[in-house]
C-alpha positions as CSV (number, residue, x, y, z in Angstrom):
1,M,2.3,35.2,-11.1
2,S,0.8,31.6,-10.2
3,A,3.3,29.2,-8.7
4,I,4.5,26.2,-10.6
5,Q,2.3,23.4,-10.0
6,P,4.4,20.0,-9.3
7,L,4.4,16.9,-11.2
8,P,1.4,14.7,-10.1
9,L,1.9,11.7,-7.6
10,M,1.8,8.2,-9.4
11,P,-1.8,6.8,-8.7
12,D,-2.8,3.4,-6.9
13,C,-5.1,2.8,-9.8
14,G,-5.7,3.6,-13.2
15,G,-3.5,2.8,-16.2
16,L,-1.2,-0.2,-16.9
17,I,1.8,-0.9,-14.9
18,R,4.8,-0.5,-16.7
19,T,7.5,-0.5,-14.5
20,I,8.0,-1.3,-10.6
21,A,11.1,-1.2,-8.2
22,L,11.7,-3.3,-5.4
23,A,14.5,-3.4,-2.4
24,L,16.1,-6.7,-1.0
25,P,18.3,-6.4,1.9
26,A,21.1,-8.8,2.2
27,A,19.8,-11.2,5.1
28,F,17.0,-12.2,2.7
29,F,20.0,-14.1,0.5
30,A,21.5,-15.7,3.7
31,E,21.2,-19.2,3.9
32,N,18.2,-20.7,5.6
33,R,19.0,-22.8,8.6
34,A,16.7,-26.0,9.6
35,T,15.3,-24.3,12.2
36,D,14.3,-21.0,10.0
37,T,10.3,-20.8,9.4
38,V,10.4,-17.9,7.2
39,S,12.1,-17.2,3.7
40,P,11.2,-13.7,2.6
41,L,12.2,-14.2,-1.0
42,I,9.2,-16.7,-1.3
43,P,6.5,-13.6,-1.9
44,I,8.9,-11.5,-3.7
45,G,9.5,-14.7,-6.1
46,N,5.9,-15.3,-6.5
47,L,4.9,-11.8,-7.1
48,L,7.9,-11.5,-10.2
49,S,6.2,-14.5,-11.4
50,A,2.7,-13.2,-11.5
51,L,3.9,-10.2,-13.4
52,P,3.2,-9.8,-17.1
53,A,6.0,-10.0,-19.9
54,D,5.4,-6.3,-20.5
55,I,6.4,-5.0,-16.9
56,T,9.8,-4.3,-15.6
57,A,10.7,-4.5,-12.0
58,F,13.8,-2.9,-10.9
59,I,15.7,-4.3,-7.8
60,V,17.9,-2.5,-5.5
61,T,20.4,-4.5,-3.7
62,D,23.5,-4.2,-1.8
63,Q,26.7,-4.6,-3.7
64,A,27.7,-7.6,-2.1
65,S,24.4,-9.4,-2.5
66,L,24.6,-8.8,-6.5
67,A,25.6,-12.4,-7.4
68,S,23.2,-14.0,-5.2
69,A,20.4,-12.1,-6.5
70,R,21.4,-12.8,-10.0
71,D,21.1,-16.5,-9.1
72,W,17.9,-16.3,-7.3
73,L,16.2,-14.2,-10.2
74,G,17.4,-17.1,-12.5
75,S,16.0,-19.6,-10.9
76,L,12.2,-18.0,-11.0
77,P,9.7,-18.8,-13.6
78,A,9.3,-15.0,-14.3
79,S,8.3,-13.7,-17.7
80,C,8.7,-10.3,-16.6
81,G,11.6,-7.9,-17.5
82,T,14.1,-7.6,-14.2
83,E,17.3,-5.5,-13.9
84,L,19.2,-5.5,-10.8
85,I,20.5,-2.1,-9.3
86,P,23.5,-2.1,-6.9
87,L,24.2,0.3,-4.4
88,A,27.4,2.3,-4.5
89,G,30.0,1.4,-2.1
90,N,28.9,0.5,1.7
91,D,25.5,1.7,1.4
92,S,23.1,-1.2,2.2
93,V,19.2,-2.1,2.0
94,S,18.1,-2.3,5.5
95,H,14.3,-3.5,4.7
96,P,12.1,-4.5,1.8
97,W,9.5,-1.7,2.5
98,I,10.6,0.4,-0.7
99,Q,7.0,2.0,-0.8
100,D,7.7,4.2,2.4
101,I,11.0,5.7,1.6
102,F,10.1,8.0,-1.6
103,H,7.2,9.2,-3.9
104,V,7.2,9.2,-7.3
105,R,5.7,12.0,-9.2
106,A,5.2,11.8,-13.3
107,V,4.2,12.9,-16.5
108,D,5.3,10.9,-19.2
109,P,8.3,11.4,-20.1
110,A,9.4,13.2,-16.9
111,T,10.0,11.4,-13.6
112,E,10.9,12.6,-10.3
113,F,11.6,11.0,-6.9
114,V,10.8,13.0,-3.6
115,L,13.0,11.1,-1.2
116,V,11.6,10.7,2.6
117,A,14.2,8.1,4.0
118,E,16.8,5.8,2.9
119,K,18.2,8.1,0.2
120,A,20.6,6.0,-1.3
121,I,18.3,3.6,-2.6
122,G,15.9,6.5,-4.3
123,V,19.3,8.2,-5.4
124,S,20.6,5.1,-6.9
125,L,17.0,4.1,-8.5
126,A,16.7,7.8,-9.9
127,E,20.3,7.9,-11.4
128,Y,19.6,4.4,-13.3
129,L,16.4,5.8,-14.6
130,G,17.3,8.7,-15.0
131,A,14.7,10.4,-12.8
132,A,15.3,13.6,-11.3
133,T,15.3,13.9,-7.2
134,T,14.1,16.4,-4.8
135,H,14.0,16.0,-1.0
136,A,10.5,15.8,1.1
137,D,10.2,18.5,3.7
138,V,7.8,16.7,5.2
139,A,7.9,13.0,6.5
140,L,5.4,11.2,4.9
141,A,6.0,7.4,4.6
142,G,4.3,6.2,1.3
143,G,2.4,3.7,3.1
144,N,0.5,6.0,5.1
145,Q,-0.8,7.8,1.5
146,L,-3.1,6.1,-0.9
147,V,-3.6,8.0,-4.2
148,G,-6.9,7.6,-5.7
149,P,-7.7,9.3,-9.3
150,D,-8.6,12.9,-7.7
151,F,-8.2,12.4,-4.2
152,R,-5.3,11.5,-1.5
153,L,-6.3,9.5,1.4
154,V,-3.4,10.2,4.3
155,G,-3.3,8.5,7.6
156,H,-4.1,10.8,10.3
157,A,-1.0,10.4,12.2
158,S,0.9,12.2,9.4
159,L,-1.3,15.2,9.3
160,Q,-1.0,16.1,12.8
161,D,1.9,18.4,14.0
162,D,3.3,17.4,17.2
163,R,1.2,19.3,19.1
164,G,-1.8,18.4,17.3
165,I,-4.1,20.0,14.9
166,G,-4.5,23.1,16.7
167,R,-6.9,24.8,18.6
168,N,-9.1,25.8,15.8
169,A,-9.9,22.5,13.8
170,A,-10.9,24.4,10.8
171,I,-7.2,25.9,10.5
172,P,-5.0,22.9,8.5
173,S,-1.9,21.8,10.6
174,Q,1.7,22.7,9.4
175,R,2.0,19.0,7.9
176,W,-1.4,19.2,6.4
177,R,-0.3,22.2,4.4
178,K,3.3,20.4,3.3
179,I,1.7,17.2,2.3
180,Q,-1.1,19.1,0.3
181,A,1.6,21.0,-1.5
182,L,3.1,17.5,-2.9
183,D,0.3,16.9,-5.2
184,G,-2.9,18.9,-6.4
185,R,-5.4,16.1,-5.2
186,N,-7.6,17.2,-2.4
187,I,-6.3,15.2,1.0
188,F,-8.9,13.2,3.0
189,S,-8.1,11.7,6.6
190,F,-8.1,8.1,7.5
191,G,-8.8,8.0,11.4
192,Y,-11.5,7.6,13.8
193,R,-13.4,9.6,16.4
194,P,-13.6,7.9,20.0
195,E,-17.0,8.6,20.0
196,D,-18.0,6.9,16.9
197,L,-16.3,3.6,18.8
198,G,-19.4,1.3,18.4
199,K,-21.4,3.2,16.7
200,V,-21.6,1.6,13.2
201,P,-25.1,0.0,12.2
202,V,-25.5,-3.8,12.2
203,S,-26.2,-3.3,8.4
204,S,-22.7,-1.5,8.1
205,D,-24.7,0.5,5.2
206,F,-22.7,3.8,4.9
207,S,-24.7,4.9,1.7
208,A,-26.5,7.3,3.8
209,M,-24.2,8.8,5.6
210,Q,-23.9,12.7,5.3
211,T,-21.2,13.9,3.2
212,C,-18.8,16.6,5.1
213,G,-16.0,17.0,2.4
214,A,-12.3,16.6,3.4
215,E,-12.2,18.4,6.8
216,I,-9.9,18.0,9.5
217,A,-11.3,16.1,12.5
218,G,-9.7,18.3,15.1
219,K,-7.7,16.8,18.3
220,K,-9.7,13.9,19.2
221,M,-8.8,11.7,16.4
222,H,-6.8,8.6,16.0
223,Q,-5.6,6.4,13.3
224,C,-5.9,2.6,13.4
225,G,-2.6,0.9,13.1
226,F,0.5,3.0,11.6
227,H,-0.4,2.9,7.9
228,V,-3.4,3.5,5.8
229,D,-2.3,0.8,3.3
230,Q,-2.4,-1.9,5.9
231,F,-6.4,-2.0,6.2
232,V,-7.5,0.3,3.1
233,S,-7.6,-0.5,-0.5
234,V,-7.8,2.2,-3.1
235,T,-10.0,0.5,-6.1
236,G,-10.3,3.1,-8.8
237,L,-13.9,2.7,-9.0
238,R,-17.1,4.7,-7.9
239,S,-20.3,3.5,-6.6
240,G,-23.4,5.6,-6.1
241,G,-21.2,8.9,-7.7
242,R,-18.7,8.2,-4.7
243,P,-15.1,6.8,-4.7
244,L,-15.1,3.2,-3.5
245,L,-12.6,2.2,-1.2
246,L,-12.3,-1.6,0.3
247,V,-11.9,-1.4,3.9
248,A,-10.9,-4.3,6.1
249,D,-13.0,-6.3,8.6
250,P,-11.1,-8.1,10.9
251,V,-11.8,-11.7,12.7
252,A,-9.9,-13.6,15.2
253,H,-8.4,-16.7,13.7
254,G,-5.9,-19.8,14.6
255,G,-6.2,-19.4,18.6
256,C,-5.9,-15.6,18.6
257,N,-7.9,-13.6,21.3
258,A,-11.3,-12.5,20.0
259,R,-11.3,-9.5,22.1
260,A,-8.2,-8.3,20.4
261,A,-9.9,-8.7,16.8
262,T,-13.0,-7.0,18.4
263,E,-11.1,-4.0,19.3
264,L,-9.2,-3.6,15.9
265,K,-12.9,-4.2,14.4
266,R,-14.0,-1.4,16.4
267,K,-11.7,0.9,15.3
268,L,-11.7,0.0,11.9
269,D,-15.5,0.3,11.9
270,A,-15.4,3.8,13.2
271,S,-12.6,4.6,10.5
272,A,-14.8,3.2,7.6
273,L,-17.8,5.6,9.2
274,W,-15.1,8.7,9.2
275,L,-14.6,7.7,5.4
276,A,-18.2,7.5,4.3
277,R,-18.7,11.0,6.2
278,Q,-16.0,12.4,3.9
279,G,-17.7,11.1,0.8
280,F,-16.5,7.6,0.2
281,A,-18.4,4.6,-0.9
282,I,-17.1,1.7,1.6
283,E,-17.3,-2.3,0.5
284,R,-15.4,-4.7,3.8
285,N,-13.5,-7.5,3.0
286,P,-12.5,-10.0,5.9
287,I,-9.3,-10.2,7.3
288,P,-8.1,-12.8,9.8
289,L,-6.1,-11.8,13.1
290,S,-3.8,-15.3,13.0
291,P,-0.5,-16.1,15.0
292,A,2.6,-15.3,12.9
293,I,4.4,-18.1,11.6
294,D,7.9,-17.2,13.1
295,T,6.9,-15.0,16.3
296,N,3.2,-16.8,17.1
297,K,2.2,-13.1,17.6
298,C,-1.2,-12.6,16.6
299,L,-1.0,-10.2,13.8
300,P,-3.7,-9.0,11.2
301,R,-3.2,-10.3,7.4
302,L,-2.8,-7.7,5.1
303,Y,-5.2,-8.3,2.2
304,N,-5.7,-4.6,1.3
305,N,-2.0,-4.3,0.3
306,V,-2.5,-4.9,-3.1
307,L,-1.6,-3.5,-6.6
308,L,-4.3,-2.9,-9.1
309,E,-5.0,-1.5,-12.7
310,N,-8.3,-0.2,-14.1
311,V,-7.4,-0.3,-17.7
312,I,-7.8,-4.0,-19.4
313,R,-4.9,-5.6,-20.7
314,S,-4.7,-6.5,-24.3
315,G,-6.2,-10.3,-24.7
316,Q,-8.0,-9.9,-21.4
317,K,-11.6,-9.3,-20.3
318,R,-10.9,-7.5,-17.0
319,P,-8.5,-5.4,-15.4
320,F,-6.0,-6.9,-13.0
321,V,-5.4,-6.8,-9.1
322,W,-2.5,-8.4,-7.4
323,V,-3.9,-9.6,-4.0
324,P,-1.4,-11.0,-1.3
325,H,-2.5,-14.6,-0.4
326,F,-1.5,-16.5,3.2
327,G,-3.5,-19.9,2.5
328,D,-0.1,-21.8,1.5
329,T,1.4,-22.5,4.6
330,E,-1.5,-21.4,6.9
331,S,-5.0,-22.6,7.2
332,L,-6.2,-19.4,5.5
333,E,-7.2,-20.7,2.3
334,E,-10.8,-19.4,3.0
335,F,-9.6,-16.0,3.6
336,D,-7.8,-16.1,0.1
337,A,-11.0,-17.2,-1.8
338,M,-13.1,-14.6,0.0
339,N,-10.9,-11.7,-0.8
340,R,-10.5,-13.0,-4.5
341,E,-14.2,-13.4,-4.8
342,I,-14.6,-9.5,-3.4
343,W,-12.2,-8.1,-6.3
344,D,-14.1,-10.3,-8.8
345,R,-17.4,-9.0,-8.0
346,M,-16.2,-5.4,-8.2
347,G,-15.0,-6.4,-12.2
348,F,-11.2,-7.4,-11.9
349,Q,-9.4,-10.5,-12.7
350,T,-8.2,-11.4,-9.2
351,I,-4.3,-12.4,-9.3
352,G,-3.4,-14.1,-5.8
353,V,0.4,-13.8,-4.9
354,A,1.0,-16.7,-2.2
355,G,3.7,-16.6,0.4
356,W,3.2,-13.2,2.3
357,N,2.9,-15.0,5.5
358,H,6.9,-15.0,5.3
359,L,6.7,-11.4,5.8
360,S,3.3,-10.9,8.2
361,S,5.7,-10.5,11.3
362,R,6.9,-7.4,9.9
363,N,3.6,-5.7,9.3
364,G,3.8,-5.6,5.6
365,A,3.0,-7.1,2.3
366,L,2.7,-6.7,-1.3
367,R,2.0,-3.0,-1.7
368,C,4.8,-2.4,1.1
369,A,7.3,-4.1,-0.6
370,T,6.6,-2.5,-4.3
371,K,6.9,1.1,-5.8
372,I,5.2,1.7,-9.1
373,I,7.5,3.8,-11.1
374,N,5.3,4.4,-14.4
375,R,2.0,3.7,-15.5
376,G,0.2,4.0,-18.8
377,P,-2.7,6.4,-19.2
378,D,-6.0,5.5,-17.5
379,T,-7.8,5.2,-20.9
380,R,-11.3,5.0,-19.3
381,L,-11.0,8.9,-18.5
């Protein structure tokens, strides 16, 4: 008898988004002092206000924050549905990055949450929505995995055992096998080989790269950043018969050291090269390395941290993509515009969601702060 196949993971592309979840810490509702430069509720409110009326957002909060959250939601010009879910007892929301703490597997009408961390949030949400729960036997943050139509892209750091891949690069690690068991899609890795640093052609034309399939690079492989969704976007599109990915191309901005941006670029160039070798088509998008508005630390702005659909909504001419924007309080309007233009050129209706500079110092943005719970079918297929 064959083993029972698990429900498939919720993809990052495809059908119309029906429901999403967010988690808001109590600190977000604290009164701002005159010296405060960040207001984390601003980008969250902007996102809710940018969602269509037929999307419902389930928002998890601490019990003590319920009244404040209700007042805040009432002040928003949001047309989407919203429902507040308080945690039980003394349980609390420690951070807003709900993307990382559980995986969603679903085939209508069945839904299952695979719990990774901060289990109180996943359990409370599952009970409220009537979803089943199970516990992951491998630690894989949602931010270090992108789910395409027929593939998964996983950050190399999550695929390595503590001792490395192993002596034989052809033998998958235990972690690789456990992550593969989460879903039937083939796994590809996001990482770079040190010998590829500085080897990207000036034209950055990856179309002629030799395909090597979903192989494991071996011990001498590193990951740029800590999560793949910082620097890569799934598009749900194909180019030249290959799945198309959008990969960040960093530049220094606002007085940040050009050397730091150049080093990040070298790593992402080499990562794009490795993705091309695995059979992906690559488009690049510019991102600035710029001082955070609160810490002044030079950090990348995560324009690749998006939500998208590939199905066209009723009354629209193009599918939607929600892209984090940073030009409302920083001089980054040019980067906002360039990233909108790239998505527009790929055939999307780009919805810029402002205010994510308020969370830049926490190394997260739009996708990090949301979890898609339900999508409609991909009617293109």
